[in-house]
Structure formats: structure tokens, C-alpha cells
KEMAR-579741 format. One record per residue (C-alpha): residue in three letters; x, y, z. Coordinates in steps of 0.05 Angstrom, whole numbers. Layout:
N
volum, px, py, pz
ala, X, Y, Z
...
//
This chain:
269
volum, px, py, pz
met, -101, 357, -286
ser, -64, 397, -236
ser, 2, 401, -199
glu, -24, 427, -146
pro, -3, 368, -88
val, -55, 316, -50
ile, -12, 294, -31
arg, 66, 307, 1
val, 119, 268, 38
glu, 167, 315, 67
asn, 234, 275, 108
leu, 193, 213, 124
ser, 232, 151, 172
lys, 196, 105, 210
ile, 232, 46, 253
tyr, 211, -4, 289
ser, 234, -43, 348
ile, 258, -117, 338
tyr, 234, -167, 395
glu, 267, -228, 389
thr, 222, -260, 438
pro, 143, -239, 470
arg, 196, -242, 532
asp, 233, -191, 512
arg, 181, -140, 491
leu, 151, -145, 561
lys, 223, -139, 579
gln, 229, -67, 552
phe, 167, -45, 564
ile, 180, -61, 648
leu, 237, -53, 671
pro, 273, 1, 636
arg, 241, 38, 688
leu, 254, 1, 746
ser, 325, 13, 723
arg, 308, 90, 719
ile, 279, 88, 801
leu, 342, 45, 822
gly, 400, 87, 790
arg, 428, 18, 751
pro, 446, 13, 683
ile, 387, 15, 621
arg, 384, -42, 582
asn, 348, -53, 513
tyr, 320, -104, 497
ser, 288, -96, 434
arg, 338, -81, 364
ser, 319, -19, 318
phe, 298, -35, 248
gln, 299, 36, 196
ala, 237, 13, 147
leu, 237, 93, 111
asn, 301, 124, 113
asn, 286, 209, 104
val, 228, 200, 44
ser, 203, 255, 7
phe, 166, 268, -62
asp, 100, 294, -83
val, 41, 271, -118
gly, -10, 320, -164
lys, -78, 311, -166
gly, -95, 267, -218
glu, -30, 238, -232
thr, -16, 162, -223
val, 48, 141, -188
gly, 71, 83, -181
ile, 106, 54, -114
ile, 163, 4, -126
gly, 225, -30, -101
arg, 240, -102, -74
asn, 199, -139, -16
gly, 228, -107, 39
ser, 243, -41, 13
gly, 185, 1, 50
lys, 139, -2, -8
ser, 81, -26, 49
thr, 102, 19, 100
leu, 101, 75, 66
leu, 36, 61, 30
gln, 3, 62, 112
leu, 35, 108, 129
ile, -11, 153, 82
cys, -60, 119, 100
ala, -57, 145, 180
thr, -48, 78, 193
leu, 18, 81, 230
thr, 49, 148, 252
pro, 134, 184, 233
ser, 191, 166, 273
ser, 190, 230, 239
gly, 172, 274, 179
gln, 107, 298, 150
ile, 56, 272, 103
his, 12, 307, 67
ile, -61, 296, 48
asn, -116, 341, 13
gly, -177, 301, 2
arg, -209, 227, 19
ile, -164, 181, 18
ala, -193, 99, 5
ala, -152, 50, -2
leu, -145, -14, -10
leu, -72, -45, 33
glu, -75, -125, 33
leu, -124, -170, 28
gly, -193, -162, 63
ser, -162, -104, 108
gly, -216, -75, 144
phe, -272, -149, 142
asn, -294, -171, 195
pro, -298, -241, 173
asp, -351, -270, 210
phe, -406, -209, 184
ser, -431, -232, 108
gly, -397, -184, 47
arg, -464, -144, 48
glu, -452, -123, 115
asn, -380, -114, 113
val, -390, -76, 51
phe, -435, -29, 115
leu, -387, -37, 151
asn, -327, -7, 102
ser, -362, 48, 74
thr, -376, 75, 152
leu, -301, 74, 161
phe, -293, 102, 103
gly, -331, 163, 111
leu, -408, 147, 75
thr, -470, 150, 116
arg, -523, 88, 98
ala, -562, 123, 61
glu, -495, 134, 11
thr, -488, 60, 19
glu, -553, 41, 6
gln, -558, 84, -69
arg, -477, 52, -94
phe, -502, -19, -65
asp, -524, -40, -129
asp, -461, -29, -172
ile, -411, -52, -112
val, -454, -121, -115
ala, -452, -112, -208
phe, -376, -108, -194
ala, -352, -164, -144
asp, -404, -200, -183
ile, -394, -253, -120
gly, -471, -274, -138
asp, -504, -293, -83
phe, -434, -308, -38
ile, -455, -225, -18
asp, -493, -257, 51
gln, -440, -320, 58
pro, -383, -302, 117
val, -322, -272, 82
lys, -292, -329, 114
thr, -308, -376, 77
tyr, -299, -329, 6
ser, -231, -353, -34
ser, -182, -286, -35
gly, -197, -281, -107
met, -258, -259, -82
ala, -253, -227, -27
val, -205, -184, -60
arg, -272, -164, -116
leu, -309, -149, -61
ala, -249, -104, -25
phe, -244, -66, -90
ala, -316, -61, -108
val, -329, -13, -43
thr, -255, 22, -44
ile, -277, 42, -113
asn, -334, 72, -92
val, -335, 116, -39
asn, -321, 162, -99
pro, -244, 179, -57
asp, -204, 224, -89
ile, -132, 191, -73
leu, -132, 119, -85
val, -93, 92, -55
ile, -67, 3, -85
asp, -25, -45, -41
glu, -5, -105, -93
ala, -83, -135, -88
leu, -92, -146, -166
ser, -44, -192, -170
val, -87, -235, -123
gly, -157, -236, -184
asp, -160, -276, -249
val, -139, -242, -316
ala, -211, -219, -325
phe, -219, -193, -261
gln, -145, -160, -263
phe, -171, -120, -331
lys, -229, -94, -305
cys, -212, -69, -258
leu, -151, -26, -293
lys, -219, 0, -343
arg, -241, 19, -276
ile, -179, 51, -265
glu, -183, 89, -321
lys, -245, 123, -316
leu, -224, 144, -244
gln, -163, 182, -279
glu, -206, 212, -318
arg, -248, 237, -256
gly, -177, 257, -241
val, -164, 218, -182
thr, -105, 211, -156
leu, -78, 137, -157
leu, -33, 99, -105
phe, -7, 48, -129
val, 39, -20, -118
ser, 67, -76, -161
his, 106, -115, -182
asp, 88, -115, -250
met, 122, -70, -272
gly, 74, -79, -347
met, 28, -61, -305
val, 58, -1, -269
gln, 100, 27, -337
ser, 13, 22, -376
ile, -22, 54, -311
cys, 28, 106, -281
arg, 55, 183, -303
lys, 107, 167, -244
val, 152, 116, -212
val, 172, 120, -146
tyr, 230, 75, -135
leu, 244, 50, -52
glu, 301, 4, -41
ala, 322, -8, 30
gly, 270, 53, 63
gln, 297, 109, 11
ile, 279, 132, -64
lys, 340, 104, -107
ala, 296, 137, -162
ile, 232, 172, -184
gly, 209, 201, -245
asn, 201, 169, -315
pro, 161, 92, -309
glu, 205, 59, -371
ala, 273, 89, -339
val, 254, 63, -275
ala, 235, -2, -288
ala, 296, -11, -332
gln, 343, 12, -272
tyr, 305, -36, -220
phe, 307, -93, -273
phe, 379, -80, -277
asp, 399, -70, -199
asn, 350, -144, -193
arg, 386, -181, -252
glu, 458, -147, -224
leu, 433, -171, -144
his, 417, -252, -180
arg, 484, -251, -232
lys, 524, -229, -153
ala, 487, -293, -111
leu, 503, -329, -164
gly, 582, -312, -176
leu, 586, -293, -242
glu, 632, -250, -257
gln, 608, -207, -312
pro, 549, -171, -300
ile, 494, -198, -348
tyr, 478, -138, -384
gln, 504, -67, -381
met, 454, -3, -389
pro, 456, 22, -448
//
């Protein structure tokens, strides 16, 4: 494994504008411009939410890095920025290599298309030619293991079938960087084990992996480093066991406070 960074995140921030109603969004688009023309005070019809605040870290070639944190901590926003499906408010991201992502269930799938048609559609989005997809199609179908449903519309699939097919496509485009956001939690135990075995093979090949999960056991078993996000900032980064222990401690302390307990549930060693 090389120490050469294939992902460099520098002072990354993302701010969303939050609107109470769709009408406020329309007002924000039109009224400030009119107020500026008429020389009147400008009113803001939105409030700001900072999903990420000055986040920086590097990921080396061949590293497997876990991203953990409670819901709303900024994990999914971070992955979407890395995959260029969102634009940062400030900061920079440098990517060196082909990136393939499984960011959300059925992402990139057209529900009215068959599984077969969606395989070719998604492969094109990942940069493969039709000939390259045809060469890999049998491997994709074999890994997904959804039988004759491959020729049925995706809208007829269960959530587990959809993630099987999405993961099968993602791992067969030969990415340099693979990004997975909680998708494996949808599959059954047998499929999760199958995915973990394939991830091990990708690691042996030197593929870089970014992995978001609430399953600390899975994070500790496959990751070399963990980034712990809290309220859009990095709270800890480093050894999986140490960072996972801090994450558990912080969550138990939150539960203790919510229950109104005076003493800590347990002490960190």
C-alpha cells in the first residue's frame, strides 16, 4: 500500500439554505433582487445550516477508511462532495483515480427500466463503454443473484434486490476508489458476508475504500483508519478501535443526559 494520497480534503465546508415553505424559496429567488432595484432593505427568507465545517484529511492509495458519526453529523454530505454530486461552499477536494459510489439505495436507477437496462445505464455513468459492460455483464448478474428479475422493472424489486444489483454494478467497474454509504445494511446476512469477501479482494488489489456505517463491528473489521464526525466537524481520526470506543462513550453519555442520570454510565479507560 502506497502512502500517496488519492483523496485530499482541504478545509471543506458545506452550508445549506433551509426554507420553511416552498413559497419562501420563491420569495428568496425574486424579492431580494426587487428590493435591491428599489433601494429597499433586503430580507432573507432562509436560514443557514452548516452541514460540514472546515474538514480536512487525506486518504492514501489502498487505504480503507471508515466514516462514522450520529445521524446528521455530515457523513453523507461529505461523501456526496467527494463524489462531486454536491458542490462545496468552501474548501477543496482532490481526487486521483476513477471513483465509483453506492451512495443511496437505487441511486442512478430508473425504476421503469429493467435491471438489465439499468446495468448498462449505470455502467455508462461510471465511464464504461457498452462493449466493456457486455464483457462484465455475466459477472454482475452472478454477483447480484436476483434470477429472472434482471429483466423486470426495478420498481418491482425489494430494497434488498435493488442494493444487490447496485453493489454488483459498482464493484465491477474496476474503480480505483470505492465509496459505500450504509447500503450494505439493507442486504441479508449472507449477502453482507458475500460483499465483505469481495471487499477483501478489492483491498488486496489496492482499491481505496471509503465506508460509512453505524455497524462498529464491521467498521473495525475492515477499516485501517476511522474519521469520526460530529456536528459537521472532525472530532477524532485514527485507529478504528480507539475511535469506535470514543464514539460509543459519547453516545452513552448522550443517552445518560437524556435519561437525566447524574453519574456517567461508564468511564473511559
